FIFILO-471785 format. One record per atom (N, C-alpha, C, O, CB): residue number from 1; x, y, z. Coordinates in Angstrom, 3 decimals, always signed. Glycine has a CB too. Example, Ala and Ser with C-alpha at 12.3 -4.5 7.8 and 13.67 -1.06 7.14 Angstrom:
<vobas>
<voba nr="1" xx="+13.190" yy="-5.690" zz="+7.800"/>
<voba nr="1" xx="+12.300" yy="-4.500" zz="+7.800"/>
<voba nr="1" xx="+13.200" yy="-3.300" zz="+7.800"/>
<voba nr="1" xx="+14.236" yy="-3.319" zz="+8.465"/>
<voba nr="1" xx="+11.308" yy="-4.473" zz="+9.046"/>
<voba nr="2" xx="+12.850" yy="-2.250" zz="+7.080"/>
<voba nr="2" xx="+13.670" yy="-1.060" zz="+7.140"/>
<voba nr="2" xx="+12.900" yy="+0.030" zz="+7.870"/>
<voba nr="2" xx="+13.409" yy="+1.138" zz="+8.039"/>
<voba nr="2" xx="+14.084" yy="-0.598" zz="+5.725"/>
</vobas>
This chain:
<vobas>
<voba nr="1" xx="-22.133" yy="+69.737" zz="+54.284"/>
<voba nr="1" xx="-23.076" yy="+69.256" zz="+53.303"/>
<voba nr="1" xx="-22.349" yy="+68.976" zz="+51.975"/>
<voba nr="1" xx="-22.666" yy="+67.982" zz="+51.321"/>
<voba nr="1" xx="-24.217" yy="+70.279" zz="+53.105"/>
<voba nr="2" xx="-21.346" yy="+69.848" zz="+51.536"/>
<voba nr="2" xx="-20.672" yy="+69.678" zz="+50.235"/>
<voba nr="2" xx="-19.974" yy="+68.267" zz="+50.212"/>
<voba nr="2" xx="-19.890" yy="+67.608" zz="+49.175"/>
<voba nr="2" xx="-19.598" yy="+70.865" zz="+49.993"/>
<voba nr="3" xx="-19.510" yy="+67.875" zz="+51.348"/>
<voba nr="3" xx="-18.835" yy="+66.522" zz="+51.319"/>
<voba nr="3" xx="-19.819" yy="+65.405" zz="+51.000"/>
<voba nr="3" xx="-19.492" yy="+64.459" zz="+50.284"/>
<voba nr="3" xx="-18.153" yy="+66.215" zz="+52.692"/>
<voba nr="4" xx="-21.052" yy="+65.531" zz="+51.549"/>
<voba nr="4" xx="-22.062" yy="+64.513" zz="+51.229"/>
<voba nr="4" xx="-22.440" yy="+64.656" zz="+49.759"/>
<voba nr="4" xx="-22.461" yy="+63.668" zz="+49.025"/>
<voba nr="4" xx="-23.331" yy="+64.651" zz="+52.151"/>
<voba nr="5" xx="-22.715" yy="+65.786" zz="+49.358"/>
<voba nr="5" xx="-23.271" yy="+66.049" zz="+47.926"/>
<voba nr="5" xx="-22.277" yy="+65.556" zz="+46.886"/>
<voba nr="5" xx="-22.673" yy="+65.142" zz="+45.797"/>
<voba nr="5" xx="-23.552" yy="+67.632" zz="+47.669"/>
<voba nr="6" xx="-20.947" yy="+65.599" zz="+47.223"/>
<voba nr="6" xx="-20.031" yy="+65.097" zz="+46.267"/>
<voba nr="6" xx="-20.074" yy="+63.551" zz="+46.167"/>
<voba nr="6" xx="-19.583" yy="+62.993" zz="+45.185"/>
<voba nr="6" xx="-18.655" yy="+65.571" zz="+46.616"/>
<voba nr="7" xx="-20.618" yy="+62.898" zz="+47.108"/>
<voba nr="7" xx="-20.880" yy="+61.536" zz="+47.126"/>
<voba nr="7" xx="-19.563" yy="+60.741" zz="+46.842"/>
<voba nr="7" xx="-18.449" yy="+61.237" zz="+47.005"/>
<voba nr="7" xx="-21.973" yy="+61.222" zz="+46.122"/>
<voba nr="8" xx="-19.790" yy="+59.434" zz="+46.394"/>
<voba nr="8" xx="-18.670" yy="+58.591" zz="+46.230"/>
<voba nr="8" xx="-17.926" yy="+58.996" zz="+44.875"/>
<voba nr="8" xx="-16.711" yy="+58.843" zz="+44.755"/>
<voba nr="8" xx="-19.141" yy="+57.082" zz="+46.239"/>
<voba nr="9" xx="-18.657" yy="+59.475" zz="+43.955"/>
<voba nr="9" xx="-18.046" yy="+59.775" zz="+42.621"/>
<voba nr="9" xx="-18.284" yy="+61.171" zz="+42.194"/>
<voba nr="9" xx="-18.007" yy="+61.495" zz="+41.040"/>
<voba nr="9" xx="-18.580" yy="+58.855" zz="+41.556"/>
<voba nr="10" xx="-18.792" yy="+62.052" zz="+43.063"/>
<voba nr="10" xx="-19.009" yy="+63.450" zz="+42.714"/>
<voba nr="10" xx="-20.221" yy="+63.548" zz="+41.836"/>
<voba nr="10" xx="-20.837" yy="+62.564" zz="+41.426"/>
<voba nr="10" xx="-17.780" yy="+64.057" zz="+42.016"/>
<voba nr="11" xx="-20.541" yy="+64.859" zz="+41.559"/>
<voba nr="11" xx="-21.753" yy="+65.166" zz="+40.781"/>
<voba nr="11" xx="-21.545" yy="+64.829" zz="+39.296"/>
<voba nr="11" xx="-21.712" yy="+63.696" zz="+38.847"/>
<voba nr="11" xx="-22.136" yy="+66.665" zz="+40.943"/>
<voba nr="12" xx="-21.194" yy="+65.825" zz="+38.612"/>
<voba nr="12" xx="-21.068" yy="+65.582" zz="+37.051"/>
<voba nr="12" xx="-22.312" yy="+65.152" zz="+36.397"/>
<voba nr="12" xx="-22.284" yy="+64.693" zz="+35.255"/>
<voba nr="12" xx="-20.026" yy="+64.496" zz="+36.725"/>
<voba nr="13" xx="-23.496" yy="+65.288" zz="+37.119"/>
<voba nr="13" xx="-24.796" yy="+65.037" zz="+36.451"/>
<voba nr="13" xx="-25.156" yy="+63.557" zz="+36.267"/>
<voba nr="13" xx="-26.192" yy="+63.203" zz="+35.703"/>
<voba nr="13" xx="-24.791" yy="+65.694" zz="+35.104"/>
<voba nr="14" xx="-24.166" yy="+62.639" zz="+36.816"/>
<voba nr="14" xx="-24.457" yy="+61.207" zz="+36.735"/>
<voba nr="14" xx="-24.551" yy="+60.601" zz="+38.131"/>
<voba nr="14" xx="-23.851" yy="+60.964" zz="+39.076"/>
<voba nr="14" xx="-23.377" yy="+60.481" zz="+35.910"/>
<voba nr="15" xx="-25.458" yy="+59.668" zz="+38.175"/>
<voba nr="15" xx="-25.619" yy="+58.933" zz="+39.403"/>
<voba nr="15" xx="-24.572" yy="+57.904" zz="+39.428"/>
<voba nr="15" xx="-24.199" yy="+57.352" zz="+38.393"/>
<voba nr="15" xx="-27.003" yy="+58.321" zz="+39.543"/>
<voba nr="16" xx="-24.046" yy="+57.610" zz="+40.692"/>
<voba nr="16" xx="-23.154" yy="+56.549" zz="+40.807"/>
<voba nr="16" xx="-23.769" yy="+55.158" zz="+40.338"/>
<voba nr="16" xx="-24.920" yy="+54.912" zz="+40.696"/>
<voba nr="16" xx="-22.698" yy="+56.495" zz="+42.230"/>
<voba nr="17" xx="-23.108" yy="+54.270" zz="+39.591"/>
<voba nr="17" xx="-23.746" yy="+53.108" zz="+39.066"/>
<voba nr="17" xx="-24.129" yy="+52.173" zz="+40.150"/>
<voba nr="17" xx="-25.162" yy="+51.511" zz="+40.044"/>
<voba nr="17" xx="-22.881" yy="+52.433" zz="+38.093"/>
<voba nr="18" xx="-23.314" yy="+52.074" zz="+41.250"/>
<voba nr="18" xx="-23.698" yy="+51.244" zz="+42.317"/>
<voba nr="18" xx="-23.396" yy="+51.921" zz="+43.682"/>
<voba nr="18" xx="-22.235" yy="+52.097" zz="+44.051"/>
<voba nr="18" xx="-22.998" yy="+49.913" zz="+42.192"/>
<voba nr="19" xx="-24.411" yy="+52.274" zz="+44.379"/>
<voba nr="19" xx="-24.096" yy="+52.886" zz="+45.707"/>
<voba nr="19" xx="-23.717" yy="+51.801" zz="+46.697"/>
<voba nr="19" xx="-24.371" yy="+50.759" zz="+46.740"/>
<voba nr="19" xx="-25.315" yy="+53.708" zz="+46.259"/>
<voba nr="20" xx="-22.679" yy="+52.015" zz="+47.494"/>
<voba nr="20" xx="-22.357" yy="+51.164" zz="+48.552"/>
<voba nr="20" xx="-23.422" yy="+51.117" zz="+49.606"/>
<voba nr="20" xx="-24.207" yy="+52.064" zz="+49.649"/>
<voba nr="20" xx="-21.104" yy="+51.561" zz="+49.121"/>
<voba nr="21" xx="-23.537" yy="+50.196" zz="+50.404"/>
<voba nr="21" xx="-24.523" yy="+50.156" zz="+51.534"/>
<voba nr="21" xx="-24.174" yy="+51.341" zz="+52.476"/>
<voba nr="21" xx="-25.082" yy="+51.966" zz="+53.024"/>
<voba nr="21" xx="-24.470" yy="+48.720" zz="+52.339"/>
<voba nr="22" xx="-22.910" yy="+51.646" zz="+52.665"/>
<voba nr="22" xx="-22.518" yy="+52.759" zz="+53.596"/>
<voba nr="22" xx="-22.942" yy="+54.063" zz="+53.001"/>
<voba nr="22" xx="-23.405" yy="+54.936" zz="+53.734"/>
<voba nr="22" xx="-20.974" yy="+52.780" zz="+53.873"/>
<voba nr="23" xx="-22.808" yy="+54.248" zz="+51.699"/>
<voba nr="23" xx="-23.281" yy="+55.511" zz="+51.144"/>
<voba nr="23" xx="-24.771" yy="+55.678" zz="+51.121"/>
<voba nr="23" xx="-25.276" yy="+56.786" zz="+51.299"/>
<voba nr="23" xx="-22.782" yy="+55.662" zz="+49.790"/>
<voba nr="24" xx="-25.520" yy="+54.547" zz="+50.897"/>
<voba nr="24" xx="-26.966" yy="+54.556" zz="+50.969"/>
<voba nr="24" xx="-27.399" yy="+54.957" zz="+52.314"/>
<voba nr="24" xx="-28.299" yy="+55.784" zz="+52.457"/>
<voba nr="24" xx="-27.543" yy="+53.230" zz="+50.619"/>
<voba nr="25" xx="-26.758" yy="+54.370" zz="+53.371"/>
<voba nr="25" xx="-27.120" yy="+54.675" zz="+54.802"/>
<voba nr="25" xx="-26.927" yy="+56.147" zz="+55.057"/>
<voba nr="25" xx="-27.785" yy="+56.806" zz="+55.644"/>
<voba nr="25" xx="-26.246" yy="+53.838" zz="+55.823"/>
<voba nr="26" xx="-25.769" yy="+56.675" zz="+54.602"/>
<voba nr="26" xx="-25.452" yy="+58.100" zz="+54.889"/>
<voba nr="26" xx="-26.469" yy="+59.006" zz="+54.113"/>
<voba nr="26" xx="-26.920" yy="+60.035" zz="+54.617"/>
<voba nr="26" xx="-23.926" yy="+58.447" zz="+54.460"/>
<voba nr="27" xx="-26.785" yy="+58.596" zz="+52.936"/>
<voba nr="27" xx="-27.778" yy="+59.418" zz="+52.148"/>
<voba nr="27" xx="-29.112" yy="+59.370" zz="+52.869"/>
<voba nr="27" xx="-29.721" yy="+60.415" zz="+53.099"/>
<voba nr="27" xx="-27.944" yy="+58.881" zz="+50.642"/>
<voba nr="28" xx="-29.568" yy="+58.221" zz="+53.221"/>
<voba nr="28" xx="-30.902" yy="+58.084" zz="+53.970"/>
<voba nr="28" xx="-30.863" yy="+58.928" zz="+55.223"/>
<voba nr="28" xx="-31.804" yy="+59.678" zz="+55.485"/>
<voba nr="28" xx="-31.213" yy="+56.558" zz="+54.371"/>
<voba nr="29" xx="-29.764" yy="+58.825" zz="+56.035"/>
<voba nr="29" xx="-29.660" yy="+59.620" zz="+57.303"/>
<voba nr="29" xx="-29.631" yy="+61.047" zz="+57.048"/>
<voba nr="29" xx="-30.308" yy="+61.797" zz="+57.750"/>
<voba nr="29" xx="-28.445" yy="+59.263" zz="+58.088"/>
<voba nr="30" xx="-28.854" yy="+61.522" zz="+56.037"/>
<voba nr="30" xx="-28.717" yy="+62.955" zz="+55.737"/>
<voba nr="30" xx="-30.073" yy="+63.538" zz="+55.336"/>
<voba nr="30" xx="-30.501" yy="+64.571" zz="+55.851"/>
<voba nr="30" xx="-27.672" yy="+63.185" zz="+54.605"/>
<voba nr="31" xx="-30.745" yy="+62.842" zz="+54.393"/>
<voba nr="31" xx="-32.021" yy="+63.353" zz="+53.934"/>
<voba nr="31" xx="-33.190" yy="+63.129" zz="+54.898"/>
<voba nr="31" xx="-34.122" yy="+63.932" zz="+54.919"/>
<voba nr="31" xx="-32.340" yy="+62.736" zz="+52.638"/>
<voba nr="32" xx="-33.163" yy="+62.108" zz="+55.659"/>
<voba nr="32" xx="-34.156" yy="+61.875" zz="+56.674"/>
<voba nr="32" xx="-34.181" yy="+62.967" zz="+57.691"/>
<voba nr="32" xx="-35.241" yy="+63.438" zz="+58.102"/>
<voba nr="32" xx="-33.923" yy="+60.580" zz="+57.336"/>
<voba nr="33" xx="-32.990" yy="+63.372" zz="+58.101"/>
<voba nr="33" xx="-32.828" yy="+64.419" zz="+59.093"/>
<voba nr="33" xx="-33.450" yy="+65.735" zz="+58.583"/>
<voba nr="33" xx="-34.182" yy="+66.417" zz="+59.300"/>
<voba nr="33" xx="-31.327" yy="+64.614" zz="+59.430"/>
<voba nr="34" xx="-33.135" yy="+66.059" zz="+57.333"/>
<voba nr="34" xx="-33.618" yy="+67.321" zz="+56.771"/>
<voba nr="34" xx="-35.065" yy="+67.212" zz="+56.397"/>
<voba nr="34" xx="-35.728" yy="+68.248" zz="+56.378"/>
<voba nr="34" xx="-32.799" yy="+67.729" zz="+55.559"/>
<voba nr="35" xx="-35.612" yy="+66.090" zz="+56.103"/>
<voba nr="35" xx="-37.109" yy="+66.007" zz="+55.832"/>
<voba nr="35" xx="-37.921" yy="+65.843" zz="+57.026"/>
<voba nr="35" xx="-39.133" yy="+66.053" zz="+56.993"/>
<voba nr="35" xx="-37.436" yy="+64.879" zz="+54.927"/>
<voba nr="36" xx="-37.286" yy="+65.461" zz="+58.121"/>
<voba nr="36" xx="-38.022" yy="+65.190" zz="+59.316"/>
<voba nr="36" xx="-38.813" yy="+63.881" zz="+59.365"/>
<voba nr="36" xx="-39.729" yy="+63.683" zz="+60.163"/>
<voba nr="36" xx="-38.917" yy="+66.274" zz="+59.532"/>
<voba nr="37" xx="-38.390" yy="+63.008" zz="+58.454"/>
<voba nr="37" xx="-39.053" yy="+61.726" zz="+58.347"/>
<voba nr="37" xx="-38.023" yy="+60.782" zz="+57.665"/>
<voba nr="37" xx="-37.095" yy="+61.216" zz="+56.982"/>
<voba nr="37" xx="-40.436" yy="+61.836" zz="+57.521"/>
<voba nr="38" xx="-38.249" yy="+59.455" zz="+57.895"/>
<voba nr="38" xx="-37.388" yy="+58.494" zz="+57.171"/>
<voba nr="38" xx="-37.620" yy="+58.601" zz="+55.695"/>
<voba nr="38" xx="-38.759" yy="+58.756" zz="+55.254"/>
<voba nr="38" xx="-37.646" yy="+57.052" zz="+57.633"/>
<voba nr="39" xx="-36.508" yy="+58.519" zz="+54.877"/>
<voba nr="39" xx="-36.614" yy="+58.418" zz="+53.410"/>
<voba nr="39" xx="-36.014" yy="+57.180" zz="+52.971"/>
<voba nr="39" xx="-35.057" yy="+56.699" zz="+53.579"/>
<voba nr="39" xx="-35.966" yy="+59.570" zz="+52.701"/>
<voba nr="40" xx="-36.565" yy="+56.589" zz="+51.863"/>
<voba nr="40" xx="-36.136" yy="+55.350" zz="+51.311"/>
<voba nr="40" xx="-34.849" yy="+55.613" zz="+50.461"/>
<voba nr="40" xx="-34.493" yy="+56.749" zz="+50.146"/>
<voba nr="40" xx="-37.286" yy="+54.704" zz="+50.461"/>
<voba nr="41" xx="-34.186" yy="+54.478" zz="+50.118"/>
<voba nr="41" xx="-33.086" yy="+54.498" zz="+49.223"/>
<voba nr="41" xx="-33.455" yy="+55.161" zz="+47.922"/>
<voba nr="41" xx="-32.709" yy="+56.000" zz="+47.418"/>
<voba nr="41" xx="-32.591" yy="+53.123" zz="+48.989"/>
<voba nr="42" xx="-34.615" yy="+54.794" zz="+47.360"/>
<voba nr="42" xx="-35.084" yy="+55.418" zz="+46.084"/>
<voba nr="42" xx="-35.315" yy="+56.889" zz="+46.261"/>
<voba nr="42" xx="-34.970" yy="+57.661" zz="+45.366"/>
<voba nr="42" xx="-36.383" yy="+54.758" zz="+45.582"/>
<voba nr="43" xx="-35.872" yy="+57.316" zz="+47.348"/>
<voba nr="43" xx="-36.028" yy="+58.809" zz="+47.537"/>
<voba nr="43" xx="-34.718" yy="+59.475" zz="+47.638"/>
<voba nr="43" xx="-34.542" yy="+60.547" zz="+47.059"/>
<voba nr="43" xx="-36.839" yy="+59.143" zz="+48.789"/>
<voba nr="44" xx="-33.742" yy="+58.890" zz="+48.364"/>
<voba nr="44" xx="-32.391" yy="+59.536" zz="+48.454"/>
<voba nr="44" xx="-31.724" yy="+59.613" zz="+47.144"/>
<voba nr="44" xx="-31.036" yy="+60.589" zz="+46.847"/>
<voba nr="44" xx="-31.488" yy="+58.794" zz="+49.403"/>
<voba nr="45" xx="-31.917" yy="+58.538" zz="+46.287"/>
<voba nr="45" xx="-31.286" yy="+58.522" zz="+45.003"/>
<voba nr="45" xx="-31.940" yy="+59.669" zz="+44.098"/>
<voba nr="45" xx="-31.250" yy="+60.378" zz="+43.366"/>
<voba nr="45" xx="-31.440" yy="+57.070" zz="+44.347"/>
<voba nr="46" xx="-33.344" yy="+59.792" zz="+44.213"/>
<voba nr="46" xx="-33.999" yy="+60.797" zz="+43.447"/>
<voba nr="46" xx="-33.491" yy="+62.251" zz="+43.816"/>
<voba nr="46" xx="-33.237" yy="+63.108" zz="+42.969"/>
<voba nr="46" xx="-35.510" yy="+60.668" zz="+43.666"/>
<voba nr="47" xx="-33.380" yy="+62.410" zz="+45.095"/>
<voba nr="47" xx="-32.929" yy="+63.713" zz="+45.619"/>
<voba nr="47" xx="-31.443" yy="+63.994" zz="+45.063"/>
<voba nr="47" xx="-31.141" yy="+65.075" zz="+44.558"/>
<voba nr="47" xx="-32.967" yy="+63.702" zz="+47.271"/>
<voba nr="48" xx="-30.620" yy="+63.009" zz="+45.190"/>
<voba nr="48" xx="-29.327" yy="+63.152" zz="+44.680"/>
<voba nr="48" xx="-29.274" yy="+63.434" zz="+43.184"/>
<voba nr="48" xx="-28.476" yy="+64.269" zz="+42.759"/>
<voba nr="48" xx="-28.581" yy="+61.970" zz="+44.991"/>
<voba nr="49" xx="-30.058" yy="+62.798" zz="+42.405"/>
<voba nr="49" xx="-30.164" yy="+62.913" zz="+40.962"/>
<voba nr="49" xx="-30.646" yy="+64.387" zz="+40.651"/>
<voba nr="49" xx="-30.071" yy="+65.092" zz="+39.822"/>
<voba nr="49" xx="-31.182" yy="+61.796" zz="+40.368"/>
<voba nr="50" xx="-31.711" yy="+64.784" zz="+41.357"/>
<voba nr="50" xx="-32.232" yy="+66.172" zz="+41.141"/>
<voba nr="50" xx="-31.217" yy="+67.212" zz="+41.484"/>
<voba nr="50" xx="-31.048" yy="+68.165" zz="+40.724"/>
<voba nr="50" xx="-33.486" yy="+66.421" zz="+41.968"/>
<voba nr="51" xx="-30.543" yy="+67.085" zz="+42.568"/>
<voba nr="51" xx="-29.442" yy="+67.988" zz="+42.915"/>
<voba nr="51" xx="-28.402" yy="+68.071" zz="+41.890"/>
<voba nr="51" xx="-27.946" yy="+69.148" zz="+41.506"/>
<voba nr="51" xx="-28.823" yy="+67.588" zz="+44.161"/>
<voba nr="52" xx="-28.005" yy="+66.858" zz="+41.419"/>
<voba nr="52" xx="-26.931" yy="+66.787" zz="+40.327"/>
<voba nr="52" xx="-27.407" yy="+67.525" zz="+39.072"/>
<voba nr="52" xx="-26.636" yy="+68.233" zz="+38.424"/>
<voba nr="52" xx="-26.585" yy="+65.260" zz="+39.943"/>
<voba nr="53" xx="-28.601" yy="+67.358" zz="+38.767"/>
<voba nr="53" xx="-29.145" yy="+67.999" zz="+37.537"/>
<voba nr="53" xx="-29.221" yy="+69.493" zz="+37.770"/>
<voba nr="53" xx="-28.872" yy="+70.277" zz="+36.887"/>
<voba nr="53" xx="-30.570" yy="+67.426" zz="+37.157"/>
<voba nr="54" xx="-29.651" yy="+69.879" zz="+38.890"/>
<voba nr="54" xx="-29.752" yy="+71.365" zz="+39.269"/>
<voba nr="54" xx="-28.311" yy="+72.012" zz="+39.133"/>
<voba nr="54" xx="-28.123" yy="+73.014" zz="+38.444"/>
<voba nr="54" xx="-30.327" yy="+71.549" zz="+40.844"/>
<voba nr="55" xx="-27.360" yy="+71.402" zz="+39.803"/>
<voba nr="55" xx="-25.998" yy="+71.988" zz="+39.826"/>
<voba nr="55" xx="-25.397" yy="+71.852" zz="+38.411"/>
<voba nr="55" xx="-24.568" yy="+72.682" zz="+38.040"/>
<voba nr="55" xx="-25.068" yy="+71.264" zz="+40.919"/>
<voba nr="56" xx="-25.786" yy="+70.822" zz="+37.589"/>
<voba nr="56" xx="-25.290" yy="+70.739" zz="+36.282"/>
<voba nr="56" xx="-25.827" yy="+71.919" zz="+35.374"/>
<voba nr="56" xx="-25.092" yy="+72.462" zz="+34.549"/>
<voba nr="56" xx="-25.660" yy="+69.383" zz="+35.715"/>
<voba nr="57" xx="-27.099" yy="+72.274" zz="+35.560"/>
<voba nr="57" xx="-27.614" yy="+73.377" zz="+34.801"/>
<voba nr="57" xx="-26.981" yy="+74.692" zz="+35.254"/>
<voba nr="57" xx="-26.758" yy="+75.567" zz="+34.417"/>
<voba nr="57" xx="-29.121" yy="+73.436" zz="+34.926"/>
<voba nr="58" xx="-26.687" yy="+74.863" zz="+36.522"/>
<voba nr="58" xx="-25.961" yy="+76.005" zz="+37.060"/>
<voba nr="58" xx="-24.556" yy="+76.122" zz="+36.379"/>
<voba nr="58" xx="-24.125" yy="+77.212" zz="+36.004"/>
<voba nr="58" xx="-25.818" yy="+75.864" zz="+38.619"/>
<voba nr="59" xx="-23.879" yy="+74.984" zz="+36.239"/>
<voba nr="59" xx="-22.571" yy="+74.918" zz="+35.682"/>
<voba nr="59" xx="-22.686" yy="+75.301" zz="+34.183"/>
<voba nr="59" xx="-21.906" yy="+76.106" zz="+33.674"/>
<voba nr="59" xx="-21.948" yy="+73.492" zz="+35.889"/>
<voba nr="60" xx="-23.639" yy="+74.726" zz="+33.527"/>
<voba nr="60" xx="-23.890" yy="+75.175" zz="+32.053"/>
<voba nr="60" xx="-24.081" yy="+76.690" zz="+31.895"/>
<voba nr="60" xx="-23.457" yy="+77.333" zz="+31.051"/>
<voba nr="60" xx="-25.190" yy="+74.471" zz="+31.473"/>
<voba nr="61" xx="-24.963" yy="+77.231" zz="+32.737"/>
<voba nr="61" xx="-25.226" yy="+78.645" zz="+32.705"/>
<voba nr="61" xx="-23.924" yy="+79.476" zz="+32.871"/>
<voba nr="61" xx="-23.650" yy="+80.435" zz="+32.151"/>
<voba nr="61" xx="-26.231" yy="+78.997" zz="+33.797"/>
<voba nr="62" xx="-23.106" yy="+78.997" zz="+33.939"/>
<voba nr="62" xx="-21.939" yy="+79.763" zz="+34.163"/>
<voba nr="62" xx="-21.001" yy="+79.762" zz="+32.978"/>
<voba nr="62" xx="-20.382" yy="+80.779" zz="+32.665"/>
<voba nr="62" xx="-21.254" yy="+79.271" zz="+35.351"/>
<voba nr="63" xx="-20.891" yy="+78.570" zz="+32.288"/>
<voba nr="63" xx="-20.018" yy="+78.425" zz="+31.174"/>
<voba nr="63" xx="-20.532" yy="+79.230" zz="+30.013"/>
<voba nr="63" xx="-19.727" yy="+79.768" zz="+29.252"/>
<voba nr="63" xx="-19.864" yy="+76.981" zz="+30.803"/>
<voba nr="64" xx="-21.851" yy="+79.346" zz="+29.831"/>
<voba nr="64" xx="-22.396" yy="+80.213" zz="+28.802"/>
<voba nr="64" xx="-22.125" yy="+81.593" zz="+29.120"/>
<voba nr="64" xx="-21.758" yy="+82.329" zz="+28.204"/>
<voba nr="64" xx="-23.840" yy="+80.020" zz="+28.620"/>
<voba nr="65" xx="-22.258" yy="+82.065" zz="+30.338"/>
<voba nr="65" xx="-21.999" yy="+83.405" zz="+30.788"/>
<voba nr="65" xx="-20.560" yy="+83.776" zz="+30.475"/>
<voba nr="65" xx="-20.284" yy="+84.844" zz="+29.928"/>
<voba nr="65" xx="-22.289" yy="+83.540" zz="+32.280"/>
<voba nr="66" xx="-19.642" yy="+82.875" zz="+30.832"/>
<voba nr="66" xx="-18.223" yy="+83.149" zz="+30.635"/>
<voba nr="66" xx="-17.917" yy="+83.208" zz="+29.153"/>
<voba nr="66" xx="-17.164" yy="+84.088" zz="+28.733"/>
<voba nr="66" xx="-17.353" yy="+82.082" zz="+31.323"/>
<voba nr="67" xx="-18.475" yy="+82.295" zz="+28.319"/>
<voba nr="67" xx="-18.271" yy="+82.350" zz="+26.900"/>
<voba nr="67" xx="-18.758" yy="+83.607" zz="+26.273"/>
<voba nr="67" xx="-18.094" yy="+84.169" zz="+25.402"/>
<voba nr="67" xx="-18.912" yy="+81.224" zz="+26.269"/>
<voba nr="68" xx="-19.987" yy="+84.095" zz="+26.724"/>
<voba nr="68" xx="-20.545" yy="+85.288" zz="+26.114"/>
<voba nr="68" xx="-19.797" yy="+86.528" zz="+26.596"/>
<voba nr="68" xx="-19.886" yy="+87.543" zz="+25.906"/>
<voba nr="68" xx="-22.044" yy="+85.405" zz="+26.430"/>
<voba nr="69" xx="-19.063" yy="+86.546" zz="+27.720"/>
<voba nr="69" xx="-18.352" yy="+87.618" zz="+28.249"/>
<voba nr="69" xx="-16.940" yy="+87.776" zz="+27.547"/>
<voba nr="69" xx="-16.299" yy="+88.819" zz="+27.676"/>
<voba nr="69" xx="-18.224" yy="+87.416" zz="+29.746"/>
<voba nr="70" xx="-16.487" yy="+86.727" zz="+26.816"/>
<voba nr="70" xx="-15.178" yy="+86.811" zz="+26.147"/>
<voba nr="70" xx="-15.260" yy="+87.688" zz="+24.886"/>
<voba nr="70" xx="-16.258" yy="+87.602" zz="+24.170"/>
<voba nr="70" xx="-14.671" yy="+85.392" zz="+25.776"/>
<voba nr="71" xx="-14.350" yy="+88.448" zz="+24.611"/>
<voba nr="71" xx="-14.391" yy="+89.152" zz="+23.288"/>
<voba nr="71" xx="-14.410" yy="+88.176" zz="+22.127"/>
<voba nr="71" xx="-13.859" yy="+87.079" zz="+22.217"/>
<voba nr="71" xx="-13.174" yy="+90.093" zz="+23.133"/>
<voba nr="72" xx="-15.039" yy="+88.573" zz="+21.053"/>
<voba nr="72" xx="-15.106" yy="+87.700" zz="+19.908"/>
<voba nr="72" xx="-13.711" yy="+87.547" zz="+19.324"/>
<voba nr="72" xx="-12.982" yy="+88.508" zz="+19.077"/>
<voba nr="72" xx="-16.094" yy="+88.241" zz="+18.859"/>
<voba nr="73" xx="-13.406" yy="+86.339" zz="+19.129"/>
<voba nr="73" xx="-12.136" yy="+85.939" zz="+18.528"/>
<voba nr="73" xx="-12.249" yy="+85.935" zz="+17.038"/>
<voba nr="73" xx="-13.233" yy="+85.440" zz="+16.488"/>
<voba nr="73" xx="-11.699" yy="+84.573" zz="+19.021"/>
<voba nr="74" xx="-11.261" yy="+86.478" zz="+16.369"/>
<voba nr="74" xx="-11.196" yy="+86.459" zz="+14.930"/>
<voba nr="74" xx="-10.443" yy="+85.243" zz="+14.493"/>
<voba nr="74" xx="-9.285" yy="+85.049" zz="+14.864"/>
<voba nr="74" xx="-10.551" yy="+87.721" zz="+14.386"/>
<voba nr="75" xx="-11.136" yy="+84.366" zz="+13.654"/>
<voba nr="75" xx="-10.588" yy="+83.174" zz="+13.227"/>
<voba nr="75" xx="-9.862" yy="+83.417" zz="+11.849"/>
<voba nr="75" xx="-10.479" yy="+83.963" zz="+10.934"/>
<voba nr="75" xx="-11.687" yy="+82.105" zz="+13.149"/>
<voba nr="76" xx="-8.672" yy="+83.049" zz="+11.710"/>
<voba nr="76" xx="-8.051" yy="+83.141" zz="+10.394"/>
<voba nr="76" xx="-8.412" yy="+81.992" zz="+9.533"/>
<voba nr="76" xx="-8.522" yy="+80.853" zz="+9.986"/>
<voba nr="76" xx="-6.576" yy="+83.224" zz="+10.508"/>
<voba nr="77" xx="-8.598" yy="+82.300" zz="+8.281"/>
<voba nr="77" xx="-9.014" yy="+81.256" zz="+7.343"/>
<voba nr="77" xx="-7.947" yy="+80.844" zz="+6.446"/>
<voba nr="77" xx="-8.152" yy="+79.972" zz="+5.601"/>
<voba nr="77" xx="-10.148" yy="+81.688" zz="+6.546"/>
</vobas>
């Protein structure tokens, strides 16, 4: 699944500007199998965008957690 989710250009919170026909077909097949019904290109793109956003939020939370766990740095003036 990770290989599919990384897509042609990876997540990073952005949708690929232009999906190849091969990628669209793989996305439709992947999500159609999981949904138990055919999904359209638009549905597959929406799912991809939603997942990208979700993982982007998780990444931001992790960064915030790591930043808050670091000892306070003293800045010299």
